[in-house]
C-alpha positions, 0 to 999 in steps of 0.5 A, a space after each residue: 500500500 502506498 504511503 506518504 513519507 515526509 522527509 526533513 531537509 536538514 541541509 546536511 544529508 544526502 536525501 537522494 538515497 533515502 528518497 529512492 529507498 521509499 520510492 522503490 517501495 512505491 511510496 510518495 516522498 515529500 521533502 520539507 522544512 515546513 514545521 507545520 508539515 512536520 507536525 501534521 504528517 503521518 510519517 516523518 523521516 529525520 536524516 542527517 550526515 556530517 556534523 551534529 552542530 551544523 545539523 542542529 543549527 539547521 533545525 533551529 534556523 528553520 524552526 523545526 525543533 518544537 515540531 520534532 520534539 512534539 512528534 516524539 512526545 506524542 508517539 507520532 511516527 518518526 524515523 531518525 537516521 545516522 546523525 538524525 538519531 544523534 540529534 534526538 539526544 541531549 548533546 554530542 562531544 562532536 559539538 560542545 555546547 550545542 544542545 540536541 533535541 533532548 528527547 533521548 537522555 543520552 550523550 553522544 561520544 566519539 569511538 575510543 580505543 584502537 578501532 578505525 574511525 570513522 566506522 565505515 561499512 557493514 556491521 552486525 546488528 543484534 536486535 533487542 528481544 522486545 524490538 518492534 521494528 529491528 531484526 538481527 542482521 547486517 547494516 551499513 554504518 558511516 559514523 565517528 560518534 555513537 551513543 554508548 548506551 540506551 536511556 530509560 524508556 527506550 528499546 536498544 538494539 546494539 552493534 560492536 565497534 571497539 565495544 558495544 554501542 547503540 545501533 538503534 532505538 525504538 519507542 512506540 512509533 519512533 525508530 532511530 537508527 545509527 546505521 543507514 537502512 536505506 543503504 543496507 540492502 534487502 535487510 534495510 529495505 525490510 526494516 523500512 517497510 516494517 516502520 512504514 506499516 507500523 509493524 
């Protein structure tokens, strides 16, 4: 069944791959920076690549912060991808002093130890036993920063890169992925389909 997917223009994301992934499944995709559209849409995607601070500045500049916070608080369907997931958190060491959306009570930090940074490529995702959307599989990651652990009230699926970190968060109709489902082959496509259908 075709659905309408509203994708937020963050100014720091390659929207082509996100748009193409949903269009391949037969869904209509609309790109917007209109806070009212973000507030009212049935399904919203918050993508992001690059720096936490630049992405957050764009959301503030376009007046999108209240609409995004309200979507999460009201349990309206939202998919946050890569930096989009990090923006849901309180802060990031990548951009000291920049406040995130704060709907996830967590702080983003850089990968430590001797691992390659950025993490660039495929990695195993272990789904939480009570995950609604995520199933265990292999996903494509491109990140230098990560959420070390989940905050209360969120279901966390994990991956390992120099230690365990949060690969995805779920709560109700909200799904946040550190990986790129739109670049994760058939496994990622199936995840997007489950989110769209709400199952």
